[in-house]
Residue frames relative to the residue before (quaternion, step in Angstrom):
aa qw qx qy qz dx dy dz
X 1.0000 0.0000 0.0000 0.0000 0.00 0.00 0.00
X 0.4218 -0.7009 0.5236 0.2383 3.54 -1.10 0.76
X 0.4062 -0.6966 0.5385 0.2443 3.55 -1.29 0.41
X 0.5985 -0.5425 0.4474 0.3840 3.56 -1.25 0.53
X 0.7749 0.2989 -0.2568 0.4943 3.57 -0.91 0.97
X 0.5416 0.6137 -0.3987 0.4135 3.61 1.26 -0.24
X 0.3467 -0.7052 0.5794 0.2165 3.56 -1.13 0.72
X 0.0362 -0.7909 0.6106 -0.0189 3.53 -0.93 0.97
X 0.4106 -0.6730 0.5509 0.2738 3.56 -1.27 0.35
X 0.1991 -0.7491 0.6269 0.0794 3.53 -0.72 1.21
X 0.5260 -0.6794 0.3920 0.3287 3.62 -0.77 0.94
X 0.7601 0.3762 -0.2102 0.4863 3.59 1.03 -0.66
X 0.7629 0.3981 -0.1946 0.4707 3.57 1.10 -0.63
X 0.4604 -0.6428 0.4824 0.3770 3.55 1.09 -0.61
X 0.8217 -0.1888 0.1471 0.5172 3.61 -1.02 -0.77
X 0.0251 0.7667 -0.6394 0.0516 3.54 -0.95 1.01
X 0.3237 -0.7074 0.5917 0.2112 3.54 -1.28 0.47
X 0.4019 -0.6794 0.5545 0.2634 3.57 -0.97 0.87
X 0.1654 -0.8231 0.5409 0.0510 3.59 -0.60 1.19
X 0.7782 -0.2231 0.1610 0.5646 3.60 1.19 -0.43
X 0.3757 -0.6853 0.5752 0.2416 3.50 -1.38 -0.25
X 0.0872 -0.7690 0.6306 0.0580 3.57 -1.15 0.65
X 0.3627 -0.7647 0.5031 0.1749 3.54 -1.08 0.78
X 0.7653 0.3398 -0.1963 0.5102 3.64 1.07 -0.53
X 0.5558 -0.1846 -0.8099 0.0316 1.60 -1.94 1.52
X 0.7549 0.1221 -0.1033 0.6360 3.59 1.30 -0.37
X 0.6316 -0.5433 0.3670 0.4138 3.62 -1.09 0.47
X 0.0094 0.8097 -0.5813 0.0797 3.55 -0.75 1.14
X 0.3171 -0.6765 0.6283 0.2169 3.50 -1.30 0.57
X 0.2827 -0.7384 0.5880 0.1706 3.58 -0.88 0.96
X 0.0487 -0.8110 0.5825 -0.0241 3.57 -0.62 1.18
X 0.1520 -0.7526 0.6300 0.1168 3.52 -1.23 0.53
X 0.1408 -0.7850 0.6012 0.0497 3.53 -0.75 1.13
X 0.1884 -0.7442 0.6263 0.1358 3.54 -1.09 0.71
X 0.0656 0.7802 -0.6160 0.0865 3.51 -0.60 1.16
X 0.8004 0.0062 -0.0487 0.5974 3.55 -0.27 1.22
X 0.7743 -0.3027 0.2380 0.5021 3.57 -0.82 -0.98
X 0.6553 0.5213 -0.3003 0.4567 3.59 1.26 -0.34
X 0.2416 -0.7282 0.6196 0.1657 3.54 -1.25 0.55
X 0.1358 -0.7869 0.5999 0.0498 3.55 -0.98 0.86
X 0.2109 -0.7476 0.6177 0.1225 3.55 -0.92 0.96
X 0.0328 0.7965 -0.6017 0.0498 3.51 -1.02 0.85
X 0.3887 -0.6767 0.5759 0.2434 3.51 -1.32 0.44
X 0.0733 -0.7915 0.6066 0.0152 3.54 -0.92 0.92
X 0.4600 -0.7149 0.4421 0.2862 3.62 -0.64 1.03
X 0.4973 -0.6533 0.4862 0.2991 3.56 -0.91 0.96
X 0.6029 0.5881 -0.3411 0.4175 3.57 1.09 -0.70
X 0.7380 0.3648 -0.2069 0.5286 3.61 1.22 -0.46
X 0.3195 0.7958 -0.4744 0.1989 3.59 1.23 0.27
X 0.5516 0.6117 -0.4022 0.3998 3.61 1.19 -0.35
X 0.6067 0.5455 -0.3535 0.4577 3.62 1.23 -0.22
X 0.6250 0.4782 -0.3286 0.5223 3.56 1.31 -0.25
X 0.0196 0.7952 -0.6050 -0.0362 3.59 -1.11 0.45
X 0.6201 -0.5737 0.3943 0.3618 3.54 -1.19 0.56
X 0.5797 -0.5568 0.4658 0.3700 3.55 -1.27 0.47
X 0.6099 -0.5468 0.4208 0.3898 3.54 -1.24 0.39
X 0.5904 -0.5737 0.4368 0.3626 3.52 -1.30 0.41
X 0.6575 -0.4859 0.4082 0.4062 3.53 -1.36 0.32
X 0.6524 0.5323 -0.3143 0.4385 3.58 0.96 -0.86
X 0.6697 0.4864 -0.2990 0.4749 3.59 0.94 -0.90
X 0.6277 0.5358 -0.3288 0.4592 3.56 1.00 -0.83
X 0.6734 0.4891 -0.2920 0.4713 3.57 0.89 -0.92
X 0.6296 0.5316 -0.3259 0.4636 3.56 1.07 -0.75
X 0.6378 0.5279 -0.3242 0.4576 3.61 1.02 -0.82
X 0.6682 0.4902 -0.2953 0.4754 3.57 1.01 -0.85
X 0.7018 0.4836 -0.2753 0.4447 3.56 0.85 -1.00
X 0.7925 0.2917 -0.1285 0.5199 3.58 1.06 -0.76
X 0.1474 0.8311 -0.5210 0.1272 3.57 1.14 0.63
X 0.6438 0.5467 -0.3233 0.4267 3.59 0.95 -0.88
X 0.6962 0.4874 -0.2750 0.4496 3.59 1.07 -0.69
X 0.5126 0.6289 -0.4371 0.3882 3.61 1.22 -0.21
X 0.3224 -0.7576 0.5379 0.1814 3.54 -0.80 1.00
X 0.4799 -0.6412 0.5152 0.3051 3.55 -1.10 0.75
X 0.5268 -0.6203 0.4834 0.3226 3.53 -1.19 0.64
X 0.3313 -0.7929 0.4802 0.1760 3.59 -0.66 1.05
X 0.3912 0.7601 -0.4564 0.2469 3.59 1.31 -0.11
X 0.0810 0.7636 -0.6377 0.0604 3.54 -1.01 0.94
X 0.0649 -0.7656 0.6401 0.0000 3.50 -1.22 0.61
X 0.5418 -0.6289 0.4404 0.3420 3.58 -1.00 0.72
X 0.7086 0.4072 -0.2269 0.5297 3.54 1.07 -0.78
X 0.3714 -0.7657 0.4784 0.2166 3.60 -0.42 1.17
X 0.5875 0.5703 -0.3675 0.4410 3.60 1.13 -0.54
X 0.6636 0.4735 -0.2965 0.4976 3.61 1.01 -0.81
X 0.6314 0.5223 -0.3347 0.4653 3.57 1.03 -0.71
X 0.6427 0.5099 -0.3166 0.4762 3.59 0.97 -0.81
X 0.6348 0.5275 -0.3219 0.4638 3.60 0.97 -0.83
X 0.6275 0.5362 -0.3384 0.4519 3.58 0.95 -0.83
X 0.7114 0.4531 -0.2723 0.4632 3.61 0.78 -1.00
X 0.6302 0.5120 -0.3474 0.4690 3.60 1.01 -0.63
X 0.6055 0.5367 -0.3454 0.4755 3.58 1.10 -0.65
X 0.6366 0.5402 -0.3323 0.4388 3.59 0.99 -0.77
X 0.6163 0.5730 -0.3399 0.4198 3.57 1.10 -0.71
X 0.5985 0.5954 -0.3548 0.4019 3.58 1.14 -0.54
X 0.6243 0.5694 -0.3189 0.4295 3.56 1.25 -0.41
X 0.4195 -0.7006 0.4719 0.3323 3.59 1.24 -0.33
X 0.7168 -0.4007 0.3168 0.4747 3.58 -1.27 -0.22
X 0.5488 -0.0957 -0.8285 -0.0568 1.61 -2.17 1.19
X 0.4600 0.7057 -0.4477 0.3000 3.66 1.23 -0.17
X 0.6295 0.5392 -0.3608 0.4276 3.63 0.94 -0.72
X 0.6448 0.5167 -0.3018 0.4757 3.54 1.08 -0.83
X 0.6491 0.5163 -0.3060 0.4674 3.58 0.99 -0.88
X 0.6629 0.4953 -0.3131 0.4660 3.62 0.90 -0.87
X 0.6429 0.5109 -0.3320 0.4642 3.61 0.93 -0.85
X 0.6664 0.4900 -0.3151 0.4654 3.59 0.90 -0.85
X 0.6317 0.5438 -0.3223 0.4487 3.58 1.03 -0.80
X 0.6766 0.4795 -0.2924 0.4763 3.58 0.92 -0.91
X 0.6113 0.5301 -0.3520 0.4706 3.62 1.00 -0.74
X 0.6635 0.5132 -0.2996 0.4546 3.56 0.89 -0.96
X 0.6836 0.4869 -0.2991 0.4541 3.60 0.85 -0.93
X 0.6375 0.5043 -0.3304 0.4797 3.58 1.00 -0.75
X 0.6474 0.5236 -0.3063 0.4614 3.57 0.93 -0.93
X 0.6808 0.4985 -0.2916 0.4506 3.60 0.85 -0.96
X 0.6482 0.5075 -0.3263 0.4645 3.58 0.94 -0.83
X 0.6769 0.4834 -0.2922 0.4719 3.58 0.90 -0.92
X 0.6295 0.5451 -0.3354 0.4405 3.60 1.02 -0.71
X 0.7153 0.3821 -0.2259 0.5398 3.57 1.26 -0.53
X 0.4912 -0.6933 0.3988 0.3451 3.58 1.27 0.48
X 0.4835 0.6189 -0.4617 0.4123 3.54 1.00 0.89
X 0.4714 -0.6362 0.5228 0.3158 3.52 -1.23 0.51
X 0.4360 -0.7048 0.4908 0.2689 3.62 -0.76 1.01
X 0.6082 -0.5286 0.4369 0.3997 3.56 -1.18 0.55
X 0.5388 -0.6700 0.4071 0.3082 3.60 -0.85 0.89
X 0.6410 0.5300 -0.3590 0.4234 3.60 1.03 -0.52
X 0.5050 0.6617 -0.4295 0.3502 3.64 1.13 -0.41
X 0.6896 0.4747 -0.2838 0.4675 3.59 0.86 -0.96
X 0.6365 0.5284 -0.3362 0.4501 3.61 0.98 -0.77
X 0.6910 0.4600 -0.2787 0.4830 3.56 0.87 -0.96
X 0.6221 0.5419 -0.3478 0.4454 3.61 0.98 -0.79
X 0.6554 0.5211 -0.3257 0.4392 3.59 0.83 -0.91
X 0.7035 0.4444 -0.2804 0.4785 3.62 0.84 -0.90
X 0.6402 0.5121 -0.3328 0.4660 3.62 0.95 -0.78
X 0.6474 0.5220 -0.3170 0.4560 3.58 0.93 -0.88
X 0.6594 0.5142 -0.3033 0.4569 3.58 0.91 -0.96
X 0.6968 0.4635 -0.2768 0.4723 3.60 0.84 -0.95
X 0.6388 0.5164 -0.3417 0.4566 3.62 0.93 -0.74
X 0.6728 0.4868 -0.3109 0.4623 3.61 0.83 -0.92
X 0.6317 0.5494 -0.3220 0.4420 3.57 0.98 -0.85
X 0.7241 0.4407 -0.2529 0.4664 3.56 0.78 -1.03
X 0.6489 0.5055 -0.3310 0.4624 3.60 0.93 -0.77
X 0.6628 0.5065 -0.3155 0.4524 3.58 0.95 -0.81
X 0.6352 0.5082 -0.3231 0.4836 3.60 1.04 -0.74
X 0.6735 0.5116 -0.2983 0.4424 3.59 0.89 -0.96
X 0.7365 0.3998 -0.2214 0.4987 3.59 0.92 -0.89
X 0.4038 -0.7354 0.4620 0.2876 3.58 1.12 -0.55
X 0.6145 0.4881 -0.3882 0.4832 3.55 0.95 0.90
X 0.6672 -0.5130 0.3442 0.4162 3.59 -1.22 0.09
X 0.6258 -0.5252 0.4238 0.3911 3.52 -1.30 0.39
X 0.6101 0.5586 -0.3445 0.4440 3.60 1.06 -0.70
X 0.6507 0.5072 -0.3196 0.4660 3.59 1.01 -0.80
X 0.6312 0.5190 -0.3313 0.4716 3.60 1.01 -0.79
X 0.6631 0.5035 -0.3100 0.4589 3.58 0.91 -0.91
X 0.6407 0.5183 -0.3201 0.4674 3.57 1.01 -0.80
X 0.6644 0.5056 -0.3068 0.4570 3.59 0.96 -0.80
X 0.7537 0.3920 -0.2019 0.4873 3.55 1.10 -0.67
X 0.3896 0.7736 -0.4510 0.2152 3.60 1.27 -0.13
X 0.6398 0.5182 -0.3418 0.4531 3.60 0.99 -0.70
X 0.6548 0.4946 -0.3075 0.4818 3.57 0.99 -0.81
X 0.6470 0.5122 -0.3182 0.4668 3.60 0.99 -0.82
X 0.6542 0.5519 -0.3074 0.4158 3.56 1.01 -0.86
X 0.4487 0.6890 -0.4492 0.3494 3.54 1.28 -0.31
X 0.7294 -0.1310 0.0757 0.6672 3.55 1.10 -0.83
X 0.0624 0.8723 -0.4657 0.1355 3.51 0.13 1.39
X 0.0127 -0.7799 0.6257 -0.0021 3.57 0.14 1.13
X 0.5746 -0.6091 0.4250 0.3438 3.53 -1.10 0.69
X 0.3882 -0.7090 0.5374 0.2407 3.56 -1.14 0.67
X 0.5783 0.5994 -0.3856 0.3970 3.61 1.19 -0.06
């Protein structure tokens, strides 16, 4: 069972904070997700708590930042881009380090397509944006600093192949 104030990874929302517990009508965990500037409160069934997991440790977060260059891109490919997109979105549900790996993979794929004067697959940017958001969120919670500070610390690594997130 999680503790109040603990940060957990929700498969659909990313980083959430455990705000409390309610017993009626069924046992629920009260979670608060911060996505952008808004905060969302939600109820999550205690019976499904095995789908939630704790954020990564400070040490692992620091290791991901320090060794970003060593993270290997995911080699998964599929002829059907919809199935490929589904695979990568599923990876995001695991939290870091997978969110960092997926973001790096999408950056690489966009960079490679552009380097060959090709238009990148449209799903690359969608997945990159969500992976980037989730990775920054979890790394900042794990290390205890702002998302902007994490992005600043990683800007050189991101610039290696840095398609815009806009």
